[in-house]
Residue frames relative to the residue before (quaternion, step in Angstrom):
aa qw qx qy qz dx dy dz
X 1.0000 0.0000 0.0000 0.0000 0.00 0.00 0.00
X 0.1814 -0.8016 0.5625 0.0905 3.58 -0.64 1.10
X 0.2485 -0.7657 0.5842 0.1035 3.50 -1.22 0.64
X 0.2583 -0.7013 0.6416 0.1727 3.51 -1.19 0.73
X 0.1427 -0.7703 0.6188 0.0589 3.56 -0.72 1.11
X 0.0781 -0.7674 0.6341 0.0541 3.58 -0.91 0.90
X 0.0507 -0.7921 0.6083 0.0084 3.54 -0.98 0.87
X 0.1465 -0.8328 0.5323 0.0398 3.55 -0.80 1.04
X 0.6015 0.5602 -0.3658 0.4365 3.60 1.23 0.08
X 0.5654 -0.5950 0.4574 0.3422 3.55 -1.17 0.66
X 0.6323 -0.5630 0.3783 0.3742 3.60 -1.15 0.53
X 0.5141 0.6327 -0.4271 0.3912 3.60 1.21 -0.21
X 0.6080 0.4786 -0.3492 0.5285 3.60 1.27 -0.28
X 0.1185 -0.8718 0.4717 0.0578 3.54 0.62 1.22
X 0.6230 0.5504 -0.3499 0.4319 3.59 0.98 -0.73
X 0.6689 0.4902 -0.2962 0.4739 3.58 0.92 -0.91
X 0.6597 0.5090 -0.3083 0.4590 3.58 0.91 -0.91
X 0.6662 0.4923 -0.3142 0.4637 3.61 0.89 -0.85
X 0.6281 0.5241 -0.3316 0.4700 3.60 1.03 -0.75
X 0.6545 0.5135 -0.3024 0.4653 3.55 0.94 -0.93
X 0.7046 0.4784 -0.2774 0.4446 3.58 0.72 -1.05
X 0.6708 0.4941 -0.3114 0.4571 3.59 1.01 -0.70
X 0.6623 0.5105 -0.3055 0.4554 3.60 1.19 -0.41
X 0.5838 0.6043 -0.3686 0.3976 3.59 1.22 -0.38
X 0.1727 -0.7883 0.5880 0.0544 3.53 -0.94 1.03
X 0.6459 -0.4891 0.3869 0.4404 3.60 -1.19 0.33
X 0.7491 0.3395 -0.2878 0.4907 3.56 -0.93 0.97
X 0.5768 0.5779 -0.3720 0.4415 3.57 1.26 -0.32
X 0.2788 -0.7227 0.6002 0.1994 3.54 -1.37 0.07
X 0.1874 -0.7532 0.6212 0.1080 3.54 -1.22 0.63
X 0.0794 -0.7784 0.6227 0.0093 3.54 -0.82 1.09
X 0.1993 -0.7736 0.5947 0.0904 3.54 -0.71 1.14
X 0.0100 -0.8013 0.5953 -0.0587 3.55 -0.74 1.14
X 0.8147 0.2259 -0.1809 0.5026 3.56 -1.35 0.25
X 0.8286 -0.1522 0.1089 0.5276 3.64 -0.80 -0.92
X 0.4844 0.6672 -0.4261 0.3724 3.58 1.26 -0.15
X 0.5858 0.5985 -0.3711 0.4012 3.59 1.15 -0.52
X 0.5115 0.6407 -0.4288 0.3795 3.61 1.18 -0.32
X 0.5505 0.6214 -0.3907 0.3979 3.60 1.16 -0.50
X 0.6349 0.5590 -0.3266 0.4216 3.58 1.08 -0.69
X 0.7016 0.4329 -0.2711 0.4968 3.58 1.24 -0.24
X 0.6519 0.5027 -0.3096 0.4759 3.59 1.28 0.02
X 0.4768 -0.7266 0.4267 0.2502 3.52 -0.55 1.21
X 0.6567 0.5278 -0.3356 0.4213 3.62 0.86 -0.86
X 0.6827 0.4595 -0.2863 0.4908 3.59 0.96 -0.81
X 0.6673 0.5077 -0.3276 0.4355 3.59 0.84 -0.86
X 0.5911 0.5496 -0.3754 0.4557 3.62 1.07 -0.56
X 0.6473 0.5103 -0.3098 0.4739 3.56 0.97 -0.88
X 0.6772 0.5048 -0.2972 0.4451 3.57 0.85 -0.96
X 0.6996 0.4746 -0.2762 0.4573 3.57 0.91 -0.88
X 0.6388 0.5197 -0.3348 0.4580 3.59 1.20 -0.37
X 0.5614 0.5891 -0.3868 0.4339 3.58 1.27 -0.18
X 0.2516 -0.8060 0.5221 0.1200 3.56 -0.34 1.25
X 0.8463 0.1467 -0.1413 0.4922 3.53 -1.13 0.78
X 0.5428 0.5481 -0.4305 0.4687 3.58 1.09 0.76
X 0.2919 -0.7578 0.5613 0.1594 3.56 -0.77 1.07
X 0.1930 -0.7898 0.5772 0.0756 3.56 -0.94 0.97
X 0.0298 -0.7999 0.5984 -0.0342 3.55 -0.95 0.98
X 0.1428 -0.7518 0.6386 0.0807 3.53 -1.28 0.60
X 0.3948 -0.6877 0.5481 0.2660 3.56 -0.97 0.79
X 0.4284 -0.7605 0.4298 0.2308 3.55 -0.40 1.28
X 0.6236 0.5450 -0.3520 0.4361 3.62 0.97 -0.74
X 0.6715 0.4868 -0.2993 0.4717 3.60 1.02 -0.75
X 0.5969 0.5389 -0.3533 0.4780 3.60 1.12 -0.64
X 0.6890 0.4807 -0.2760 0.4669 3.58 0.86 -0.98
X 0.6591 0.5294 -0.3120 0.4336 3.60 0.92 -0.88
X 0.7369 0.3915 -0.2175 0.5063 3.57 1.13 -0.61
X 0.4828 -0.7093 0.4066 0.3140 3.58 1.29 0.19
X 0.4487 0.7268 -0.4144 0.3140 3.57 1.13 0.62
X 0.3201 0.8018 -0.4708 0.1816 3.58 1.27 -0.02
X 0.7691 0.3504 -0.1891 0.4999 3.60 0.90 -0.85
X 0.6674 0.5270 -0.2924 0.4374 3.60 1.26 0.02
X 0.4364 0.7131 -0.4552 0.3062 3.59 1.24 0.05
X 0.1239 -0.8125 0.5693 0.0191 3.54 -0.82 1.09
X 0.6413 0.4839 -0.3349 0.4924 3.58 1.06 0.62
X 0.4800 -0.6651 0.4908 0.2938 3.52 -1.25 0.37
X 0.2523 0.7830 -0.5240 0.2206 3.59 1.13 0.58
X 0.4552 -0.6772 0.5168 0.2592 3.53 -1.18 0.65
X 0.3367 -0.7203 0.5693 0.2088 3.58 -0.90 0.94
X 0.0187 -0.8047 0.5931 -0.0152 3.57 -0.88 0.96
X 0.3978 -0.6883 0.5477 0.2609 3.56 -1.27 0.41
X 0.7531 -0.4017 0.2663 0.4479 3.58 -1.30 0.01
X 0.6426 0.5203 -0.3311 0.4547 3.59 0.95 -0.80
X 0.6630 0.4923 -0.3008 0.4771 3.57 0.98 -0.81
X 0.5663 0.5743 -0.3703 0.4609 3.58 1.19 -0.58
X 0.6610 0.4948 -0.3003 0.4776 3.58 0.89 -0.92
X 0.6577 0.5099 -0.3069 0.4618 3.58 0.91 -0.92
X 0.6407 0.5257 -0.3123 0.4644 3.57 0.99 -0.87
X 0.6364 0.5317 -0.3192 0.4587 3.58 1.00 -0.82
X 0.6816 0.4891 -0.2785 0.4676 3.57 1.01 -0.83
X 0.6444 0.5472 -0.3161 0.4306 3.59 1.15 -0.54
X 0.7120 0.4233 -0.2435 0.5045 3.59 1.21 -0.37
X 0.5654 -0.6238 0.4308 0.3252 3.54 -1.12 0.74
X 0.7947 0.0824 -0.0234 0.6009 3.59 1.09 -0.74
X 0.1625 -0.7310 0.6494 0.1319 3.51 -1.32 0.45
X 0.0894 -0.7807 0.6181 0.0194 3.54 -0.78 1.08
X 0.1763 -0.7899 0.5826 0.0743 3.56 -0.73 1.10
X 0.1874 -0.7720 0.6032 0.0704 3.53 -0.80 1.11
X 0.1010 0.8047 -0.5671 0.1439 3.56 -0.29 1.34
């Protein structure tokens, strides 16, 4: 059973990020939304994310654009739109929101 994890807090909320990252299992997916997309511009977090094997990484493109981060992304996460967010949610057995 795979899980889609969504996180909307900036990486400065270290406790939430550590809880989220420790709950992710191989085959799961992580979608960064709202202020969570700031993680894609921070080297320390992106190293952690890229070391997670068999975990798919996604960024909500509207949130990246709204925060002016388009040229600052340091991860190989896939940019998705709102429709793809819905599709991704339907593809997973569970969705866990980290707020």
